[in-house]
DRENMAR-39694 format. One record per residue (C-alpha): z, y, x. Coordinates in nm, 3 decimals, always signed. Each point is the difference from the previous one (the first is absolute). Layout:
residues N
@z = Z | y = Y | x = X
...
//
This chain:
residues 531
@z = +17.864 | y = +9.686 | x = +5.712
@z = -0.332 | y = -0.110 | x = -0.150
@z = -0.132 | y = -0.093 | x = +0.343
@z = +0.304 | y = -0.222 | x = +0.063
@z = -0.045 | y = -0.174 | x = -0.336
@z = -0.367 | y = -0.058 | x = +0.077
@z = +0.081 | y = -0.155 | x = +0.340
@z = +0.267 | y = -0.222 | x = -0.160
@z = -0.237 | y = -0.115 | x = -0.274
@z = -0.269 | y = -0.065 | x = +0.262
@z = +0.222 | y = -0.215 | x = +0.221
@z = +0.207 | y = -0.176 | x = -0.267
@z = -0.144 | y = -0.328 | x = -0.132
@z = +0.091 | y = +0.109 | x = -0.355
@z = -0.134 | y = +0.352 | x = +0.053
@z = -0.326 | y = -0.046 | x = -0.188
@z = +0.182 | y = -0.181 | x = -0.282
@z = +0.239 | y = +0.296 | x = -0.026
@z = -0.303 | y = +0.228 | x = -0.039
@z = -0.135 | y = -0.214 | x = -0.287
@z = +0.342 | y = -0.013 | x = -0.168
@z = +0.039 | y = +0.379 | x = +0.025
@z = -0.345 | y = +0.064 | x = -0.144
@z = +0.048 | y = -0.242 | x = -0.290
@z = +0.343 | y = +0.137 | x = -0.083
@z = -0.149 | y = +0.349 | x = -0.014
@z = -0.263 | y = -0.124 | x = -0.247
@z = +0.270 | y = -0.171 | x = -0.210
@z = +0.207 | y = +0.319 | x = -0.001
@z = -0.301 | y = +0.195 | x = -0.126
@z = -0.058 | y = -0.248 | x = -0.284
@z = +0.365 | y = +0.000 | x = -0.114
@z = +0.010 | y = +0.381 | x = +0.014
@z = -0.317 | y = +0.020 | x = -0.209
@z = +0.129 | y = -0.247 | x = -0.257
@z = +0.325 | y = +0.195 | x = -0.030
@z = -0.171 | y = +0.340 | x = -0.024
@z = -0.250 | y = -0.121 | x = -0.260
@z = +0.272 | y = -0.165 | x = -0.212
@z = -0.163 | y = -0.341 | x = +0.035
@z = +0.328 | y = -0.164 | x = +0.103
@z = +0.169 | y = +0.109 | x = -0.324
@z = -0.276 | y = -0.166 | x = -0.199
@z = +0.075 | y = -0.336 | x = +0.160
@z = +0.313 | y = -0.031 | x = -0.212
@z = +0.351 | y = -0.095 | x = +0.098
@z = -0.128 | y = -0.297 | x = +0.198
@z = -0.215 | y = +0.215 | x = +0.227
@z = +0.145 | y = -0.145 | x = +0.320
@z = -0.119 | y = -0.352 | x = -0.091
@z = -0.341 | y = +0.135 | x = -0.099
@z = -0.034 | y = +0.184 | x = +0.334
@z = +0.105 | y = -0.314 | x = +0.185
@z = -0.262 | y = -0.208 | x = -0.181
@z = -0.268 | y = +0.260 | x = +0.065
@z = +0.104 | y = +0.016 | x = +0.363
@z = -0.049 | y = -0.369 | x = +0.080
@z = -0.348 | y = +0.047 | x = +0.140
@z = +0.081 | y = +0.321 | x = +0.191
@z = +0.295 | y = -0.180 | x = +0.157
@z = -0.215 | y = -0.294 | x = +0.105
@z = -0.263 | y = +0.239 | x = +0.134
@z = +0.270 | y = +0.192 | x = +0.184
@z = +0.133 | y = -0.316 | x = +0.169
@z = -0.352 | y = -0.110 | x = +0.091
@z = -0.065 | y = +0.341 | x = +0.155
@z = +0.315 | y = -0.026 | x = +0.212
@z = -0.096 | y = -0.348 | x = +0.124
@z = -0.351 | y = +0.116 | x = +0.084
@z = +0.142 | y = +0.306 | x = +0.177
@z = +0.214 | y = -0.223 | x = +0.222
@z = -0.310 | y = -0.207 | x = +0.081
@z = -0.201 | y = +0.314 | x = +0.071
@z = +0.272 | y = +0.122 | x = +0.237
@z = -0.022 | y = -0.318 | x = +0.205
@z = -0.381 | y = -0.007 | x = -0.014
@z = -0.076 | y = +0.363 | x = +0.082
@z = +0.290 | y = +0.082 | x = +0.235
@z = +0.040 | y = -0.329 | x = +0.184
@z = -0.140 | y = +0.157 | x = +0.316
@z = +0.272 | y = +0.267 | x = -0.016
@z = +0.274 | y = -0.265 | x = -0.020
@z = -0.160 | y = -0.182 | x = +0.295
@z = -0.003 | y = +0.317 | x = +0.210
@z = -0.374 | y = +0.005 | x = +0.063
@z = -0.305 | y = +0.206 | x = -0.094
@z = -0.190 | y = -0.104 | x = -0.312
@z = -0.340 | y = -0.162 | x = +0.028
@z = -0.298 | y = +0.189 | x = -0.137
@z = +0.009 | y = -0.201 | x = -0.323
@z = +0.376 | y = +0.056 | x = -0.040
@z = -0.049 | y = +0.372 | x = +0.058
@z = -0.273 | y = +0.020 | x = -0.266
@z = +0.215 | y = -0.196 | x = -0.247
@z = +0.286 | y = +0.241 | x = +0.062
@z = -0.222 | y = +0.298 | x = -0.084
@z = -0.097 | y = -0.170 | x = -0.326
@z = +0.363 | y = -0.083 | x = -0.090
@z = +0.077 | y = +0.307 | x = -0.221
@z = -0.307 | y = -0.045 | x = -0.219
@z = +0.041 | y = -0.381 | x = -0.008
@z = +0.359 | y = +0.013 | x = -0.125
@z = -0.090 | y = +0.280 | x = -0.240
@z = -0.287 | y = -0.196 | x = -0.156
@z = +0.218 | y = -0.309 | x = -0.040
@z = +0.277 | y = +0.206 | x = -0.162
@z = -0.259 | y = +0.155 | x = -0.235
@z = -0.115 | y = -0.344 | x = -0.116
@z = +0.359 | y = -0.109 | x = -0.068
@z = +0.081 | y = +0.319 | x = -0.189
@z = -0.316 | y = -0.006 | x = -0.215
@z = +0.092 | y = -0.344 | x = -0.127
@z = +0.363 | y = +0.108 | x = -0.042
@z = -0.101 | y = +0.303 | x = -0.209
@z = -0.195 | y = -0.221 | x = -0.241
@z = +0.278 | y = -0.261 | x = -0.032
@z = +0.279 | y = +0.256 | x = -0.040
@z = -0.192 | y = +0.203 | x = -0.260
@z = -0.079 | y = -0.305 | x = -0.214
@z = +0.358 | y = -0.128 | x = +0.027
@z = +0.163 | y = +0.327 | x = -0.102
@z = -0.240 | y = +0.052 | x = -0.289
@z = +0.102 | y = -0.338 | x = -0.142
@z = +0.368 | y = +0.081 | x = +0.049
@z = -0.022 | y = +0.358 | x = -0.127
@z = -0.305 | y = +0.048 | x = -0.224
@z = +0.103 | y = +0.360 | x = -0.071
@z = -0.123 | y = +0.119 | x = +0.338
@z = -0.350 | y = +0.128 | x = +0.060
@z = -0.192 | y = -0.254 | x = +0.216
@z = -0.204 | y = +0.269 | x = +0.179
@z = +0.316 | y = +0.188 | x = +0.091
@z = +0.171 | y = -0.313 | x = +0.131
@z = -0.304 | y = -0.101 | x = +0.205
@z = -0.021 | y = +0.350 | x = +0.146
@z = +0.369 | y = +0.005 | x = +0.093
@z = -0.022 | y = -0.337 | x = +0.175
@z = -0.321 | y = +0.110 | x = +0.174
@z = +0.169 | y = +0.312 | x = +0.134
@z = +0.279 | y = -0.213 | x = +0.143
@z = -0.254 | y = -0.224 | x = +0.166
@z = -0.187 | y = +0.298 | x = +0.147
@z = +0.327 | y = +0.138 | x = +0.135
@z = +0.087 | y = -0.332 | x = +0.163
@z = -0.348 | y = -0.058 | x = +0.143
@z = -0.031 | y = +0.357 | x = +0.130
@z = +0.337 | y = -0.011 | x = +0.173
@z = -0.087 | y = -0.340 | x = +0.148
@z = -0.311 | y = +0.146 | x = +0.159
@z = +0.171 | y = +0.313 | x = +0.134
@z = +0.301 | y = -0.186 | x = +0.142
@z = -0.201 | y = -0.281 | x = +0.163
@z = -0.241 | y = +0.258 | x = +0.144
@z = +0.298 | y = +0.184 | x = +0.148
@z = +0.153 | y = -0.326 | x = +0.118
@z = -0.292 | y = -0.098 | x = +0.225
@z = -0.044 | y = +0.345 | x = +0.150
@z = +0.220 | y = -0.063 | x = +0.309
@z = -0.230 | y = -0.292 | x = +0.090
@z = -0.319 | y = +0.211 | x = -0.006
@z = +0.013 | y = +0.096 | x = +0.372
@z = +0.012 | y = -0.372 | x = +0.086
@z = -0.284 | y = -0.074 | x = -0.242
@z = -0.205 | y = +0.286 | x = +0.144
@z = +0.053 | y = -0.141 | x = +0.350
@z = -0.148 | y = -0.331 | x = -0.120
@z = -0.281 | y = +0.123 | x = -0.228
@z = -0.069 | y = +0.340 | x = +0.150
@z = -0.064 | y = +0.302 | x = -0.226
@z = +0.018 | y = -0.143 | x = -0.351
@z = +0.036 | y = +0.123 | x = -0.354
@z = +0.059 | y = -0.179 | x = -0.332
@z = -0.113 | y = +0.164 | x = -0.321
@z = +0.318 | y = -0.095 | x = -0.185
@z = +0.211 | y = +0.207 | x = +0.242
@z = -0.207 | y = +0.317 | x = -0.015
@z = +0.166 | y = +0.332 | x = -0.078
@z = -0.191 | y = +0.019 | x = -0.330
@z = +0.133 | y = -0.336 | x = -0.121
@z = +0.356 | y = +0.091 | x = +0.095
@z = -0.021 | y = +0.336 | x = -0.175
@z = -0.145 | y = -0.152 | x = -0.319
@z = +0.258 | y = -0.280 | x = -0.015
@z = +0.287 | y = +0.241 | x = +0.072
@z = -0.122 | y = +0.234 | x = -0.272
@z = -0.034 | y = -0.288 | x = -0.249
@z = +0.349 | y = -0.136 | x = +0.068
@z = +0.187 | y = +0.330 | x = +0.023
@z = -0.183 | y = +0.243 | x = -0.228
@z = -0.247 | y = -0.173 | x = -0.232
@z = +0.229 | y = -0.276 | x = -0.129
@z = +0.280 | y = +0.228 | x = -0.134
@z = -0.261 | y = +0.206 | x = -0.186
@z = -0.171 | y = -0.309 | x = -0.141
@z = +0.337 | y = -0.141 | x = -0.111
@z = +0.074 | y = +0.330 | x = -0.172
@z = -0.336 | y = -0.006 | x = -0.180
@z = +0.047 | y = -0.360 | x = -0.118
@z = +0.354 | y = +0.055 | x = -0.130
@z = -0.091 | y = +0.324 | x = -0.172
@z = -0.302 | y = -0.167 | x = -0.157
@z = +0.197 | y = -0.303 | x = -0.119
@z = -0.037 | y = +0.000 | x = -0.384
@z = +0.329 | y = -0.186 | x = -0.051
@z = +0.210 | y = +0.210 | x = +0.240
@z = +0.279 | y = +0.217 | x = -0.142
@z = -0.013 | y = +0.377 | x = +0.058
@z = +0.325 | y = -0.019 | x = +0.199
@z = -0.158 | y = -0.261 | x = +0.231
@z = -0.294 | y = +0.228 | x = +0.058
@z = +0.216 | y = +0.299 | x = +0.091
@z = +0.215 | y = -0.212 | x = +0.233
@z = -0.313 | y = -0.146 | x = +0.158
@z = -0.158 | y = +0.340 | x = +0.055
@z = +0.309 | y = +0.136 | x = +0.174
@z = +0.074 | y = -0.302 | x = +0.221
@z = -0.355 | y = -0.074 | x = +0.105
@z = -0.067 | y = +0.364 | x = +0.080
@z = +0.305 | y = +0.008 | x = +0.226
@z = -0.095 | y = -0.334 | x = +0.159
@z = -0.360 | y = +0.108 | x = +0.046
@z = +0.100 | y = +0.324 | x = +0.170
@z = +0.255 | y = -0.166 | x = +0.229
@z = -0.202 | y = -0.307 | x = +0.095
@z = -0.318 | y = +0.203 | x = +0.036
@z = +0.166 | y = +0.249 | x = +0.232
@z = +0.156 | y = -0.281 | x = +0.204
@z = -0.328 | y = -0.193 | x = +0.030
@z = -0.190 | y = +0.316 | x = +0.094
@z = +0.254 | y = +0.077 | x = +0.271
@z = -0.026 | y = -0.352 | x = +0.147
@z = -0.380 | y = +0.008 | x = -0.019
@z = -0.021 | y = +0.343 | x = +0.160
@z = +0.236 | y = -0.111 | x = +0.277
@z = -0.204 | y = -0.315 | x = +0.059
@z = -0.310 | y = +0.215 | x = +0.059
@z = +0.161 | y = +0.303 | x = +0.167
@z = +0.200 | y = -0.192 | x = +0.263
@z = -0.295 | y = -0.172 | x = +0.171
@z = -0.210 | y = +0.315 | x = -0.037
@z = +0.272 | y = +0.199 | x = +0.176
@z = +0.005 | y = -0.259 | x = +0.278
@z = -0.378 | y = +0.024 | x = +0.032
@z = +0.011 | y = +0.380 | x = +0.011
@z = +0.258 | y = -0.007 | x = +0.281
@z = -0.207 | y = -0.256 | x = +0.191
@z = -0.314 | y = +0.212 | x = -0.034
@z = +0.190 | y = +0.310 | x = +0.112
@z = +0.106 | y = -0.184 | x = +0.315
@z = -0.356 | y = -0.120 | x = +0.061
@z = -0.132 | y = +0.354 | x = -0.047
@z = +0.253 | y = +0.117 | x = +0.258
@z = -0.133 | y = -0.250 | x = +0.252
@z = +0.274 | y = -0.263 | x = -0.035
@z = -0.172 | y = -0.337 | x = -0.029
@z = +0.318 | y = -0.209 | x = +0.020
@z = -0.016 | y = -0.041 | x = -0.377
@z = +0.007 | y = -0.310 | x = -0.217
@z = +0.032 | y = -0.001 | x = -0.378
@z = +0.140 | y = -0.313 | x = -0.163
@z = -0.243 | y = -0.137 | x = -0.260
@z = +0.219 | y = -0.029 | x = -0.309
@z = -0.238 | y = -0.104 | x = -0.279
@z = -0.343 | y = -0.131 | x = -0.084
@z = -0.085 | y = +0.304 | x = -0.210
@z = -0.210 | y = +0.299 | x = +0.096
@z = +0.305 | y = +0.137 | x = +0.180
@z = +0.019 | y = -0.318 | x = +0.208
@z = -0.365 | y = +0.037 | x = +0.097
@z = +0.066 | y = +0.362 | x = +0.092
@z = +0.295 | y = -0.107 | x = +0.218
@z = -0.222 | y = -0.253 | x = +0.172
@z = -0.271 | y = +0.264 | x = +0.047
@z = +0.248 | y = +0.228 | x = +0.177
@z = +0.092 | y = -0.286 | x = +0.236
@z = -0.370 | y = -0.064 | x = +0.066
@z = -0.049 | y = +0.372 | x = +0.064
@z = +0.275 | y = -0.008 | x = +0.262
@z = -0.150 | y = -0.312 | x = +0.158
@z = -0.344 | y = +0.162 | x = +0.015
@z = +0.140 | y = +0.321 | x = +0.149
@z = +0.193 | y = -0.198 | x = +0.260
@z = -0.314 | y = -0.192 | x = +0.089
@z = -0.197 | y = +0.324 | x = +0.020
@z = +0.268 | y = +0.148 | x = +0.222
@z = -0.005 | y = -0.308 | x = +0.221
@z = -0.379 | y = +0.019 | x = +0.024
@z = +0.022 | y = +0.371 | x = +0.084
@z = +0.255 | y = -0.072 | x = +0.273
@z = -0.201 | y = -0.285 | x = +0.149
@z = -0.327 | y = +0.190 | x = -0.040
@z = +0.155 | y = +0.310 | x = +0.151
@z = +0.112 | y = -0.194 | x = +0.308
@z = -0.358 | y = -0.107 | x = +0.058
@z = -0.189 | y = +0.319 | x = -0.071
@z = +0.264 | y = +0.273 | x = -0.017
@z = +0.198 | y = +0.137 | x = -0.293
@z = -0.242 | y = +0.283 | x = -0.079
@z = -0.305 | y = -0.226 | x = +0.001
@z = +0.183 | y = -0.256 | x = -0.213
@z = +0.094 | y = +0.264 | x = -0.259
@z = -0.357 | y = +0.128 | x = +0.002
@z = -0.143 | y = -0.348 | x = -0.052
@z = +0.247 | y = -0.097 | x = -0.273
@z = -0.057 | y = +0.325 | x = -0.186
@z = -0.378 | y = -0.011 | x = +0.019
@z = -0.279 | y = -0.240 | x = -0.082
@z = -0.227 | y = -0.218 | x = +0.210
@z = -0.275 | y = +0.255 | x = +0.054
@z = -0.101 | y = +0.064 | x = +0.360
@z = +0.111 | y = +0.360 | x = +0.044
@z = +0.067 | y = +0.233 | x = +0.289
@z = -0.068 | y = +0.345 | x = +0.136
@z = -0.028 | y = +0.193 | x = +0.324
@z = +0.332 | y = +0.127 | x = +0.130
@z = +0.116 | y = +0.202 | x = +0.302
@z = +0.253 | y = -0.234 | x = +0.157
@z = +0.174 | y = -0.062 | x = +0.329
@z = -0.035 | y = -0.354 | x = +0.132
@z = +0.259 | y = -0.150 | x = +0.235
@z = -0.084 | y = -0.318 | x = +0.187
@z = +0.257 | y = -0.209 | x = +0.192
@z = -0.092 | y = -0.286 | x = +0.230
@z = +0.198 | y = -0.220 | x = +0.241
@z = -0.092 | y = +0.006 | x = +0.368
@z = -0.060 | y = -0.337 | x = +0.166
@z = +0.062 | y = -0.201 | x = -0.316
@z = -0.206 | y = -0.294 | x = +0.126
@z = +0.207 | y = -0.032 | x = +0.315
@z = +0.322 | y = +0.037 | x = -0.197
@z = -0.096 | y = -0.261 | x = -0.259
@z = -0.084 | y = -0.255 | x = +0.272
@z = +0.323 | y = +0.061 | x = +0.187
@z = +0.231 | y = -0.017 | x = -0.303
@z = +0.071 | y = -0.257 | x = -0.268
@z = -0.199 | y = +0.085 | x = -0.316
@z = +0.308 | y = +0.063 | x = -0.211
@z = +0.150 | y = +0.228 | x = +0.267
@z = -0.320 | y = +0.203 | x = +0.026
@z = -0.022 | y = +0.026 | x = -0.378
@z = +0.364 | y = +0.113 | x = -0.018
@z = -0.073 | y = +0.280 | x = +0.251
@z = -0.314 | y = +0.095 | x = -0.187
@z = +0.187 | y = +0.014 | x = -0.333
@z = +0.261 | y = +0.230 | x = +0.150
@z = -0.277 | y = +0.229 | x = +0.121
@z = -0.174 | y = +0.002 | x = -0.338
@z = +0.330 | y = +0.066 | x = -0.177
@z = +0.032 | y = +0.312 | x = +0.213
@z = -0.356 | y = +0.101 | x = -0.088
@z = +0.057 | y = -0.051 | x = -0.373
@z = +0.328 | y = +0.193 | x = -0.006
@z = -0.137 | y = +0.295 | x = +0.198
@z = -0.317 | y = +0.015 | x = -0.209
@z = +0.155 | y = -0.031 | x = -0.344
@z = +0.282 | y = +0.244 | x = +0.076
@z = -0.270 | y = +0.253 | x = +0.091
@z = -0.189 | y = -0.061 | x = -0.327
@z = -0.269 | y = -0.210 | x = +0.159
@z = -0.153 | y = -0.337 | x = -0.089
@z = -0.020 | y = -0.303 | x = +0.227
@z = -0.348 | y = -0.095 | x = -0.111
@z = -0.036 | y = -0.329 | x = +0.185
@z = +0.128 | y = -0.218 | x = +0.279
@z = -0.267 | y = -0.130 | x = +0.233
@z = +0.169 | y = -0.263 | x = +0.213
@z = +0.217 | y = +0.197 | x = +0.244
@z = -0.136 | y = +0.336 | x = -0.122
@z = +0.064 | y = +0.218 | x = -0.304
@z = -0.200 | y = +0.272 | x = -0.174
@z = +0.203 | y = +0.272 | x = -0.172
@z = -0.142 | y = +0.268 | x = -0.227
@z = +0.146 | y = +0.340 | x = -0.088
@z = -0.163 | y = +0.177 | x = -0.294
@z = -0.120 | y = -0.296 | x = -0.205
@z = +0.041 | y = -0.132 | x = -0.262
@z = +0.261 | y = +0.274 | x = -0.052
@z = -0.139 | y = +0.336 | x = +0.110
@z = +0.218 | y = +0.207 | x = +0.232
@z = -0.036 | y = +0.374 | x = +0.051
@z = +0.057 | y = -0.056 | x = +0.372
@z = -0.067 | y = -0.356 | x = +0.109
@z = -0.039 | y = +0.061 | x = +0.374
@z = +0.359 | y = +0.112 | x = +0.064
@z = +0.169 | y = -0.310 | x = -0.145
@z = -0.249 | y = -0.224 | x = +0.182
@z = +0.083 | y = +0.161 | x = +0.336
@z = +0.370 | y = -0.019 | x = -0.076
@z = -0.034 | y = -0.370 | x = -0.088
@z = -0.197 | y = -0.069 | x = +0.321
@z = +0.275 | y = +0.148 | x = +0.217
@z = +0.269 | y = -0.191 | x = -0.186
@z = -0.183 | y = -0.332 | x = +0.031
@z = -0.055 | y = +0.050 | x = +0.373
@z = +0.364 | y = +0.102 | x = +0.061
@z = +0.148 | y = -0.294 | x = -0.191
@z = -0.232 | y = -0.254 | x = +0.162
@z = +0.084 | y = +0.133 | x = +0.347
@z = +0.371 | y = -0.006 | x = -0.083
@z = -0.031 | y = -0.366 | x = -0.107
@z = -0.177 | y = -0.087 | x = +0.325
@z = -0.174 | y = -0.307 | x = -0.139
@z = -0.364 | y = +0.102 | x = -0.027
@z = -0.239 | y = +0.257 | x = +0.137
@z = -0.232 | y = +0.174 | x = -0.243
@z = -0.268 | y = +0.260 | x = -0.035
@z = -0.019 | y = +0.246 | x = -0.289
@z = -0.309 | y = +0.194 | x = -0.107
@z = -0.005 | y = +0.274 | x = -0.264
@z = -0.311 | y = +0.164 | x = -0.146
@z = -0.071 | y = +0.236 | x = -0.288
@z = -0.308 | y = +0.031 | x = -0.219
@z = -0.182 | y = -0.091 | x = -0.323
@z = -0.009 | y = -0.368 | x = -0.099
@z = -0.086 | y = -0.206 | x = -0.305
@z = +0.328 | y = -0.119 | x = -0.155
@z = -0.021 | y = -0.254 | x = -0.281
@z = -0.060 | y = -0.358 | x = -0.105
@z = -0.263 | y = -0.221 | x = +0.154
@z = -0.086 | y = -0.358 | x = -0.088
@z = -0.105 | y = -0.172 | x = -0.320
@z = +0.123 | y = -0.024 | x = -0.356
@z = +0.221 | y = -0.296 | x = +0.097
@z = +0.128 | y = +0.120 | x = +0.339
@z = +0.073 | y = +0.360 | x = +0.092
@z = +0.150 | y = +0.169 | x = +0.302
@z = +0.108 | y = +0.360 | x = +0.036
@z = -0.124 | y = +0.137 | x = +0.329
@z = -0.121 | y = +0.311 | x = +0.183
@z = -0.339 | y = +0.023 | x = +0.171
@z = -0.119 | y = +0.286 | x = +0.220
@z = -0.026 | y = +0.152 | x = +0.346
@z = +0.366 | y = +0.098 | x = +0.002
@z = +0.103 | y = -0.368 | x = -0.023
@z = -0.241 | y = -0.101 | x = +0.274
@z = +0.115 | y = +0.288 | x = +0.216
@z = +0.366 | y = -0.098 | x = -0.042
@z = -0.080 | y = -0.356 | x = +0.108
@z = -0.187 | y = +0.122 | x = +0.311
@z = +0.283 | y = +0.240 | x = +0.086
@z = +0.246 | y = -0.289 | x = -0.022
@z = -0.190 | y = -0.192 | x = +0.267
@z = +0.011 | y = +0.303 | x = +0.229
@z = +0.365 | y = +0.072 | x = -0.082
@z = +0.109 | y = -0.332 | x = +0.151
@z = -0.072 | y = +0.156 | x = +0.342
@z = +0.166 | y = +0.335 | x = -0.072
@z = +0.357 | y = +0.056 | x = +0.125
@z = +0.121 | y = +0.117 | x = -0.343
@z = -0.196 | y = -0.277 | x = -0.179
@z = -0.132 | y = +0.238 | x = -0.269
@z = -0.339 | y = +0.170 | x = -0.024
@z = -0.085 | y = +0.235 | x = -0.287
@z = -0.332 | y = +0.161 | x = -0.089
@z = -0.027 | y = +0.377 | x = +0.011
@z = -0.073 | y = +0.021 | x = -0.374
@z = +0.337 | y = -0.162 | x = -0.076
@z = +0.179 | y = +0.250 | x = +0.223
@z = -0.184 | y = +0.295 | x = -0.156
@z = +0.088 | y = -0.116 | x = -0.353
@z = +0.371 | y = -0.052 | x = +0.074
@z = +0.282 | y = +0.247 | x = -0.052
@z = +0.079 | y = +0.248 | x = +0.283
@z = +0.340 | y = -0.151 | x = +0.074
@z = -0.157 | y = -0.343 | x = +0.043
@z = -0.300 | y = +0.133 | x = +0.195
@z = +0.239 | y = +0.150 | x = +0.257
@z = +0.111 | y = -0.351 | x = +0.097
@z = -0.345 | y = -0.105 | x = +0.120
@z = -0.216 | y = +0.083 | x = +0.300
@z = -0.365 | y = -0.054 | x = +0.084
@z = -0.040 | y = -0.310 | x = +0.211
@z = -0.372 | y = -0.052 | x = +0.063
@z = -0.339 | y = +0.024 | x = -0.164
@z = -0.133 | y = -0.354 | x = -0.022
@z = -0.326 | y = -0.145 | x = -0.123
@z = +0.129 | y = -0.283 | x = -0.216
@z = -0.193 | y = -0.323 | x = -0.034
@z = -0.256 | y = +0.027 | x = -0.280
@z = +0.045 | y = +0.376 | x = -0.037
@z = -0.283 | y = +0.247 | x = +0.063
@z = +0.219 | y = +0.295 | x = +0.098
@z = +0.304 | y = +0.016 | x = +0.228
@z = +0.339 | y = +0.015 | x = -0.169
@z = +0.276 | y = +0.240 | x = +0.103
@z = +0.302 | y = -0.231 | x = +0.034
@z = +0.356 | y = +0.126 | x = -0.029
@z = +0.327 | y = -0.168 | x = +0.089
@z = +0.359 | y = +0.103 | x = -0.074
@z = +0.217 | y = +0.190 | x = +0.243
@z = +0.281 | y = -0.182 | x = +0.176
@z = +0.293 | y = +0.205 | x = -0.125
@z = +0.247 | y = -0.203 | x = +0.207
@z = -0.188 | y = +0.074 | x = +0.322
@z = +0.030 | y = +0.371 | x = -0.075
@z = +0.373 | y = -0.041 | x = -0.066
@z = +0.208 | y = -0.022 | x = +0.323
@z = +0.265 | y = -0.203 | x = -0.184
@z = -0.254 | y = -0.276 | x = -0.060
@z = +0.039 | y = -0.117 | x = +0.365
@z = -0.374 | y = -0.045 | x = +0.042
@z = -0.031 | y = -0.264 | x = -0.274
@z = -0.362 | y = -0.103 | x = -0.050
@z = -0.193 | y = -0.217 | x = -0.243
@z = -0.023 | y = -0.338 | x = +0.172
@z = -0.181 | y = -0.315 | x = -0.098
@z = +0.207 | y = -0.314 | x = -0.060
@z = +0.003 | y = -0.254 | x = +0.279
@z = -0.304 | y = -0.223 | x = +0.004
@z = -0.234 | y = +0.265 | x = -0.147
@z = -0.257 | y = +0.227 | x = +0.157
@z = +0.128 | y = +0.289 | x = +0.208
@z = -0.040 | y = +0.317 | x = -0.210
@z = -0.036 | y = +0.219 | x = +0.308
@z = -0.328 | y = -0.161 | x = +0.108
@z = -0.228 | y = +0.239 | x = +0.193
@z = -0.215 | y = +0.183 | x = -0.258
@z = -0.301 | y = +0.003 | x = +0.239
@z = -0.040 | y = -0.376 | x = -0.030
@z = +0.036 | y = +0.024 | x = -0.375
@z = -0.266 | y = +0.270 | x = -0.012
@z = -0.240 | y = -0.221 | x = +0.193
@z = +0.057 | y = -0.292 | x = -0.238
@z = -0.045 | y = +0.231 | x = -0.300
@z = -0.326 | y = +0.134 | x = +0.140
@z = -0.131 | y = -0.352 | x = +0.054
@z = +0.094 | y = -0.098 | x = -0.357
@z = -0.171 | y = +0.309 | x = -0.138
@z = -0.318 | y = -0.073 | x = +0.190
@z = +0.009 | y = -0.359 | x = -0.126
@z = +0.018 | y = +0.125 | x = -0.361
//
């Protein structure tokens, strides 16, 4: 109900004038009630109506002037709303100052009115105490001015989200929670008590007037105070409840949260801070996603959680290296976008097989990829998932029939950590196991099963995985001082009669995987001697 009245008063051209009329009538009602309770009306004589009318000339003129100015203020401060556009920055700032501006103007009018009315009534009814009359009129003015501030402040609240969109996070001292609480307390609780004190202390008041005043003002004070406290508590509790629910959703990982900024008080700033928190978390999540695509999810989490220090340690890992056979010939025979599309499909297979086996695709090197198992997240057994991933990659690439590859797998200690400078870091692994995997990949391109694995990787794998591999050859790899026992996986389909003799075959246009190993051995020996 209150919200509907606020929206009507905000949209109606006479809405602000209605606010001023309501506030002034409340002040007038307070004054008349005080005069009646204190017995001042009875001391005006039988012609009290004419005396009140004479004393009310100035308040009436001030009232009419306030209504006219309110109509002008409505057109001046809410013209942008009538035109269906956003306010300019200056219009937005003027709107934030509207409650205190109207309140100060009403205060000036009431101060003058209190002086004029007190002097007029003292001349018409000399039997009244001038201090009591001045106090009663002052209380009426305070009631009117206080209500004016509270109602206008409530009136502009629906426009605050629009103002915040123009000015950004903003706060006006006159709309702070402290100011609202003090004004509400003054209007609802302090004034009835002050009225009671003045009437009871009136030296010319009758005892019956004092008793009647004590009873009525106590009842009014209790009722109005309770009502004002309820409204004030609701005004604070409602947005706080909304903020609590929003924060609960954010804590639960739901970032699809937006809190409407409903005021320029501390609560409004808090609402804006929650929205900024969501925006920052979304940006952090976006950065993590983008960063993770470049360096891997685990490395991204590690980098975002840590500092910029160059750190690392020695880890026992299994390195898996994948390289495309004849990539130069393929790239010259295909359109660039077609070759890249094939390469992306291959790398997608590599990423899926590696990540689903708890590994990390450490880097792409043109048409090759280096995958690490055991860093940055340590695995109790990192050889088994690496071997499983190697077989899966080979099987899916062969099934696709687009590219021919070689896969090398090696196991051993490496340095795993960040290298670079304070402004540019890269997570990488450095060690013999990585070099060995790369050399094995080159040799694997000539192996029928397209996979070569070092003996240390086989020895460190689980028994059920080890049973799927067989010793292929002992090869002196380029750059290595000792020969490496190379293993390749068993062809389970060849051993199965139902497989109809299916073999691993290279796609058309690639090197024949069944090349005579004697020629390969001669080339390898020549390369070793050259090193």
